N, C-alpha and C positions, 0 to 999 in steps of 0.2 A: 442539948448532950447527943445528939445524932449530928446532929450538924459541927460542931466541935469538931468527931470522931472522922466525920467527913472531910473535916479542915485537914486534922492532922493526915488523912492519907492523902490527900491533894497533896501536901509540900512533901511526904515519903515521896509517893512516885515524879516530883519534878527533882526531889532530890538525887534519885535512881538515874534520870536520864540527864543527869549535870556532872553523874561523877569523872567525867575523863577529863573535867578542869578542875584542879585542886581550890583557884582563887574563886571561880562560880560558881562551886559548891558549897565554900564558905559565906559566901554573898547572899545566897537564896537562903542559905543556913540558918543565918541573920536573920532578914530578912523572916524568916517563917515565925520566930522567935517572938518576934514585935505582935504579929495577927496571931497568936494564938494565948489561952491560956495559962496560969503557972504551973496546973495539971500537965496540959500538953506537952508544954514547953520539956519539961523533965522527963515526958514520955521520948520526946521526939530524940531528946541529948542524949539519953539509954539507947536509942535504935540506932543513931549515930557512931558513936562507937563500937556497936557489934557492926554496921554494917563495913562501917569500915578498916576490923577486924578482919573480919570476912575477905574484905575484897584484897587487903593486905596478903591473910595466906592464899588466895586462889593465882596471885602474881607471883608468888613466891613459887608454889607449885607450876605454873604453867613455865616459867624460867628457869625454873630446872632438870627440862626435859627438852 
């Protein structure tokens, strides 16, 4: 359980670091899904939706000023 959580956090860190490139982000995301359990894959999908939504909002706010 602890190891799975560490893997999930590891993939979140990697995805955050490569988020500047959409194609690389998707490639790493798909790689992460293969390496995670079903439960952690679902959690990563939820994290991705929130992360991209927050990033999109942040980009919009920055562009409006």
